[in-house]
C-alpha positions as CSV (number, residue, x, y, z in Angstrom):
1,X,25.0,163.5,40.5
2,X,28.0,162.8,38.0
3,X,26.9,162.1,34.7
4,X,27.9,159.0,32.8
5,X,27.9,158.1,29.0
6,X,26.3,154.9,28.2
7,X,27.8,152.4,25.7
8,X,25.6,150.8,22.9
9,X,25.7,147.5,24.8
10,X,24.7,149.2,28.1
11,X,21.6,151.3,26.2
12,X,20.7,147.8,24.5
13,X,20.5,145.9,27.6
14,X,18.6,148.4,29.5
15,X,16.1,148.5,26.8
16,X,15.3,144.7,26.8
17,X,15.8,144.0,30.5
18,X,15.3,147.6,32.1
19,X,18.6,147.0,34.1
20,X,22.2,147.0,33.3
21,X,23.8,144.3,35.3
22,X,27.0,145.9,35.8
23,X,25.5,149.2,36.8
24,X,23.7,147.9,39.7
25,X,23.8,149.6,43.4
26,X,26.1,148.0,45.9
27,X,23.9,146.2,48.3
28,X,24.6,143.1,50.7
29,X,25.5,140.0,48.5
30,X,25.9,141.8,45.4
31,X,29.5,142.7,44.0
32,X,30.0,146.2,42.0
33,X,29.8,144.2,38.9
34,X,26.2,143.1,39.8
35,X,27.1,139.5,40.1
36,X,26.3,137.7,43.3
37,X,29.2,137.6,46.2
38,X,29.8,134.0,46.9
39,X,31.1,134.8,50.5
40,X,27.9,136.4,51.5
41,X,25.7,133.8,50.3
42,X,27.7,130.8,51.5
43,X,27.7,132.6,54.9
44,X,23.9,132.4,55.0
45,X,23.8,129.1,57.2
46,X,20.5,127.5,57.1
47,X,17.9,128.4,59.7
48,X,15.6,125.7,61.3
49,X,12.1,125.9,60.2
50,X,11.0,126.1,63.9
51,X,13.2,129.1,64.4
52,X,12.4,131.4,61.5
53,X,9.5,133.0,62.7
54,X,11.1,134.0,66.1
55,X,14.3,135.2,64.3
56,X,12.3,137.3,61.9
57,X,10.0,138.8,64.5
58,X,13.1,139.5,66.4
59,X,14.5,141.7,63.6
60,X,10.8,143.3,63.1
61,X,10.5,144.1,67.0
62,X,14.2,145.4,67.6
63,X,16.4,146.0,64.7
64,X,13.8,147.7,62.6
65,X,12.6,149.7,65.4
66,X,16.0,150.7,66.1
67,X,17.0,151.4,62.8
68,X,14.5,154.5,62.8
69,X,16.2,156.2,65.8
70,X,19.6,156.7,64.1
71,X,18.2,158.2,61.1
72,X,17.7,161.9,62.1
73,X,15.0,164.5,61.0
74,X,13.2,165.3,57.7
75,X,12.0,161.8,56.9
76,X,9.5,161.2,54.2
77,X,8.2,157.6,53.6
78,X,7.1,156.7,50.0
79,X,3.8,155.2,50.9
80,X,1.4,153.0,48.7
81,X,-0.4,151.5,51.3
82,X,0.7,148.0,51.1
83,X,2.3,145.9,53.4
84,X,5.7,147.0,53.0
85,X,5.0,150.6,53.5
86,X,2.5,150.3,56.1
87,X,4.9,148.4,58.3
88,X,7.3,151.3,58.0
89,X,4.6,153.7,58.9
90,X,3.4,151.3,62.0
91,X,6.9,151.0,63.5
92,X,8.1,154.8,63.0
93,X,4.6,156.0,64.4
94,X,5.5,154.0,67.6
95,X,8.5,156.1,68.2
96,X,7.2,159.6,68.2
97,X,9.4,160.6,65.4
98,X,8.3,163.3,63.0
99,X,7.5,162.1,59.4
100,X,5.3,162.5,56.4
101,X,4.2,160.2,53.6
102,X,4.7,160.6,49.7
103,X,1.8,158.9,47.7
104,X,1.7,158.7,43.8
105,X,-1.6,158.3,42.1
106,X,-2.3,157.7,38.4
107,X,-5.1,159.5,36.9
108,X,-8.0,157.3,35.5
109,X,-6.4,154.3,36.6
110,X,-7.9,151.2,38.5
111,X,-5.3,150.7,40.9
112,X,-6.7,150.6,44.7
113,X,-3.7,152.3,46.1
114,X,-5.5,155.5,47.3
115,X,-8.1,153.3,49.1
116,X,-5.3,151.3,50.9
117,X,-3.8,154.6,51.9
118,X,-6.9,156.1,53.2
119,X,-7.6,153.2,55.5
120,X,-3.9,153.3,56.8
121,X,-4.0,157.1,57.4
122,X,-7.4,156.4,59.4
123,X,-5.8,154.1,61.6
124,X,-2.4,156.1,61.8
125,X,-3.1,159.7,61.1
126,X,-0.2,161.1,59.1
127,X,0.8,164.0,56.9
128,X,0.8,163.0,53.1
129,X,1.8,164.8,49.9
130,X,-0.3,163.2,47.2
131,X,1.0,163.4,43.3
132,X,-1.4,163.1,40.7
133,X,0.2,161.5,37.6
134,X,-1.4,162.0,34.2
135,X,0.3,162.0,31.0
136,X,1.7,165.7,31.3
137,X,3.3,164.8,34.6
138,X,4.7,161.5,33.3
139,X,6.3,163.3,30.4
140,X,7.7,166.0,32.6
141,X,9.4,163.3,34.8
142,X,10.7,161.3,31.8
143,X,12.1,164.2,30.1
144,X,13.9,165.2,33.5
145,X,15.3,162.0,33.9
146,X,16.7,162.2,30.2
147,X,18.1,165.6,31.2
148,X,19.9,164.0,34.3
149,X,21.3,161.2,32.0
150,X,19.4,158.6,34.2
151,X,17.9,155.5,32.6
152,X,15.1,154.1,34.7
153,X,12.3,151.7,34.6
154,X,8.5,152.6,34.0
155,X,8.0,154.0,37.7
156,X,11.1,156.4,37.3
157,X,9.1,159.2,35.7
158,X,6.6,159.1,38.1
159,X,9.0,159.4,41.1
160,X,11.2,162.0,39.3
161,X,8.3,164.3,38.8
162,X,7.1,163.9,42.4
163,X,10.6,164.6,44.1
164,X,11.0,167.5,41.7
165,X,7.2,168.9,42.9
166,X,8.0,167.9,46.7
167,X,8.0,171.0,48.5
168,X,10.8,170.2,50.9
169,X,14.4,171.4,51.8
170,X,17.4,169.6,50.4
171,X,18.7,166.9,52.6
172,X,15.4,165.1,52.9
173,X,15.6,161.5,53.9
174,X,13.3,159.5,51.3
175,X,12.5,156.1,52.9
176,X,11.1,153.2,51.0
177,X,10.1,149.6,51.6
178,X,12.2,148.1,48.8
179,X,13.1,144.6,49.3
180,X,10.4,142.2,51.0
181,X,8.8,141.2,47.5
182,X,11.8,139.6,46.2
183,X,13.3,138.5,49.4
184,X,10.4,136.6,50.8
185,X,9.1,135.7,47.5
186,X,11.2,136.4,44.4
187,X,10.1,136.9,40.8
188,X,6.5,138.2,41.6
189,X,5.9,138.1,37.8
190,X,5.3,134.3,38.1
191,X,3.0,132.0,40.2
192,X,4.7,129.4,42.5
193,X,3.0,127.1,40.3
194,X,5.1,127.9,37.3
195,X,8.2,127.6,39.5
196,X,6.9,124.0,40.1
197,X,6.7,123.6,36.3
198,X,10.3,124.3,36.1
199,X,11.7,122.2,38.9
200,X,13.1,119.2,36.7
201,X,14.5,121.5,34.1
202,X,18.3,122.5,34.1
203,X,18.6,125.4,36.4
204,X,20.5,127.7,33.9
205,X,17.7,127.2,31.3
206,X,15.1,127.7,33.8
207,X,16.6,131.0,35.1
208,X,17.1,131.9,31.2
209,X,13.1,131.6,31.0
210,X,12.2,133.7,34.0
211,X,14.6,136.4,33.4
212,X,12.4,139.5,32.2
213,X,13.5,140.3,28.8
214,X,10.6,142.7,28.5
215,X,11.2,143.8,25.0
216,X,13.3,141.1,23.4
217,X,11.1,140.3,20.5
218,X,10.5,144.2,19.6
219,X,14.1,144.8,19.4
220,X,15.1,141.6,17.7
221,X,12.9,143.0,14.9
222,X,14.7,146.2,14.6
223,X,18.5,145.5,15.3
224,X,20.9,145.6,12.6
225,X,24.1,143.3,12.3
226,X,25.9,145.6,15.1
227,X,22.9,145.2,17.1
228,X,22.6,141.3,16.9
229,X,26.0,141.1,18.0
230,X,25.6,143.3,21.0
231,X,22.6,141.3,21.8
232,X,24.7,138.1,21.7
233,X,27.3,139.4,24.0
234,X,24.6,140.6,26.4
235,X,23.0,137.1,26.4
236,X,26.4,135.8,27.2
237,X,26.6,138.1,30.3
238,X,23.1,137.2,31.5
239,X,24.3,133.4,31.0
240,X,27.2,134.1,33.2
241,X,24.7,135.5,36.0
242,X,22.7,132.3,35.9
243,X,25.7,130.3,36.1
244,X,26.8,132.2,39.2
245,X,23.5,131.6,40.9
246,X,23.3,127.9,40.1
247,X,26.5,127.6,41.9
248,X,25.1,129.2,45.0
249,X,21.8,127.2,45.0
250,X,20.5,124.7,42.0
251,X,16.8,124.7,43.5
252,X,14.8,126.9,41.0
253,X,12.6,128.0,44.0
254,X,15.8,129.5,45.8
255,X,17.5,130.5,42.8
256,X,14.9,132.6,41.1
257,X,14.7,134.6,44.4
258,X,18.5,135.0,44.1
259,X,17.9,136.3,40.5
260,X,15.2,138.5,41.5
261,X,17.4,140.1,44.3
262,X,20.4,140.6,41.9
263,X,18.2,142.0,39.2
264,X,14.8,143.5,40.3
265,X,15.9,144.7,44.0
266,X,19.3,146.3,42.8
267,X,17.5,148.0,40.1
268,X,14.8,149.4,42.3
269,X,17.5,150.4,44.8
270,X,19.5,152.2,42.1
271,X,16.4,154.1,41.0
272,X,15.6,155.3,44.2
273,X,19.2,156.0,44.9
274,X,20.0,157.9,41.7
275,X,16.8,159.9,41.8
276,X,17.0,160.8,45.3
277,X,20.5,162.0,44.6
278,X,19.3,164.2,41.8
279,X,16.9,165.8,43.8
280,X,19.2,166.4,46.6
281,X,17.7,163.7,49.1
282,X,19.1,160.7,50.4
283,X,17.4,157.3,50.1
284,X,17.0,154.8,52.6
285,X,15.5,151.2,52.6
286,X,15.0,149.6,56.2
287,X,14.6,146.2,54.6
288,X,17.7,146.2,52.6
289,X,19.8,145.7,55.9
290,X,22.5,142.9,56.0
291,X,21.2,141.2,58.8
292,X,17.7,140.7,57.5
293,X,19.1,139.8,54.1
294,X,21.2,137.2,55.6
295,X,18.1,135.8,57.7
296,X,15.9,135.7,54.4
297,X,18.7,133.7,52.2
298,X,19.3,131.7,55.2
299,X,15.7,130.5,55.1
300,X,13.9,128.4,52.6
301,X,11.5,130.0,50.5
302,X,8.9,127.4,51.6
303,X,9.3,128.6,55.2
304,X,8.7,132.0,54.1
305,X,5.5,131.7,51.9
306,X,1.9,130.9,52.8
307,X,1.0,128.1,50.4
308,X,-2.5,127.7,51.7
309,X,-3.3,130.7,49.9
310,X,-2.8,128.9,46.6
311,X,0.2,128.3,44.6
312,X,-1.2,130.7,41.7
313,X,-1.5,133.5,43.9
314,X,1.9,135.7,43.8
315,X,0.9,137.5,47.1
316,X,1.8,134.2,49.2
317,X,4.9,135.8,50.5
318,X,5.7,138.2,53.3
319,X,3.7,136.1,55.6
320,X,5.9,136.8,58.7
321,X,5.8,140.6,57.8
322,X,2.1,140.5,57.4
323,X,1.9,138.5,61.2
324,X,4.0,141.6,62.5
325,X,1.9,144.0,61.0
326,X,-1.2,142.8,62.2
327,X,0.0,143.7,65.7
328,X,-0.6,147.3,64.6
329,X,-3.2,147.1,61.8
330,X,-6.6,145.1,60.9
331,X,-6.3,142.0,59.0
332,X,-8.5,143.4,56.4
333,X,-6.0,145.9,55.6
334,X,-2.9,143.5,56.1
335,X,-4.4,140.7,53.8
336,X,-6.3,142.9,51.1
337,X,-4.7,142.9,47.7
338,X,-2.7,146.0,46.5
339,X,-1.7,146.9,42.9
340,X,0.8,149.7,43.4
341,X,3.5,151.6,41.7
342,X,2.7,149.9,38.2
343,X,2.4,153.0,35.8
344,X,-0.3,152.9,32.8
345,X,2.8,153.4,30.5
346,X,1.2,152.1,27.5
347,X,-1.7,154.6,27.8
348,X,0.9,157.4,28.2
349,X,3.3,156.2,25.1
350,X,0.3,156.9,22.8
351,X,-0.5,160.2,23.9
352,X,-0.3,163.0,21.0
353,X,3.4,163.9,22.2
354,X,4.9,160.5,21.5
355,X,2.8,159.9,18.4
356,X,4.4,163.3,16.8
357,X,7.6,162.4,18.4
358,X,8.1,159.0,16.8
359,X,6.5,160.2,13.3
360,X,9.4,162.3,13.0
361,X,11.8,159.8,13.8
362,X,13.6,160.0,10.4
363,X,14.9,163.6,11.5
364,X,16.6,162.4,14.8
365,X,19.8,160.2,15.6
366,X,19.0,156.8,16.4
367,X,21.3,154.3,18.4
368,X,23.9,152.6,15.9
369,X,22.7,149.4,16.5
370,X,19.1,149.8,15.2
371,X,18.1,149.6,11.6
372,X,16.4,153.0,10.9
373,X,13.9,151.6,8.1
374,X,12.9,148.4,10.1
375,X,12.3,150.8,13.2
376,X,10.1,153.1,10.8
377,X,7.9,150.2,9.7
378,X,7.5,148.8,13.2
379,X,6.4,152.1,14.6
380,X,3.9,152.8,11.7
381,X,2.1,149.5,12.5
382,X,2.3,150.5,16.2
383,X,0.5,153.6,15.7
384,X,-2.3,152.1,13.4
385,X,-5.7,152.9,15.2
386,X,-6.4,149.1,15.4
387,X,-3.1,148.4,16.8
388,X,-3.0,151.0,19.6
389,X,-2.9,149.6,23.2
390,X,-3.1,146.2,22.3
391,X,0.2,145.2,23.8
392,X,1.9,146.6,27.2
393,X,4.3,148.9,25.3
394,X,7.5,149.1,27.3
395,X,9.1,149.1,23.9
396,X,8.0,152.8,23.1
397,X,9.0,153.5,26.4
398,X,12.5,152.2,26.3
399,X,13.0,153.4,22.9
400,X,12.4,157.0,23.9
401,X,15.3,156.9,26.5
402,X,17.8,155.3,24.4
403,X,17.1,157.6,21.4
404,X,17.5,160.7,23.5
405,X,20.8,159.4,25.1
406,X,22.4,159.2,21.9
407,X,21.3,162.8,20.9
408,X,24.5,165.1,20.1
């Protein structure tokens, strides 16, 4: 994988948003600069409500099944046990194609991934490689990413460690279920009730509110004048992104879905693409298919969700995929809630390694846009015994990466 040097602006944008708009991967409807392809979205002609179920089911029954047959051998599916990965396992199993599963499991974590996985393989017996991730494994993955000059979100270290440890020959095909969350719902960080509350707001202002600026306040507290100037430029770029989206659709329900696709989906795809490439594997995502993308963006989000489940439940999306999956697996599995791939990053960031790392920060080179004194002050406060673990500390996670990327 060719290494690239990140600019100060890119480092700060990543630190705040966990993605860099013009570093996104090329997927249907997204230009190389990360902004929407107007021609693609304008060619997404509206599908009538009465036809959506049959159109989607046809894709699941035919296009998805046909996709597997042209892939070749050495197939490994990244499988959490949720709806998306279960659909991948169910369809490939039907075709008598050899495959195995990769599952990542966080130690001392209360997510129910492993129970979902156990039930899935009780119904569809499959070979599984399970990687248990504690703070040492997570740190190994994070350091490997830095060494490979790869900026990634909080799941990146887990994936990097797992593929580093995966005993398989180079050229393996890694399959992920990327796509459905954003395509069939949108910004899963928010409930549909929240989108309703923004319905009367100017669409650009509404998108600004829901664009995930994870670490904005933390970084604003440590930026120097150069950093504030860079932050203003980043805000202008994001504003242009919102304006582009508003020209495609000015309904918050549809616009937020496009925003999710342009930021969350593209970031996930780039993460999988980059980390697989580093580990001499190829990444494929069956749901990121031009035909399916067009179908989804030709459909109203209200025809893709199940509002009867309640507008505060973010899992109301994917009703058509769930209906398809219910042909293969019991409804108890299809409908049960799953929390997967969410790393306990805060706990890892307060390990002894990171406490020592940040306590010696004065001896390290830091980005030119950060005020060292302000940073040292906020870090001392963060590591006071009474303040540990009080917030989700993506700040410490991103800070480690951007510091390491400016090391000489």
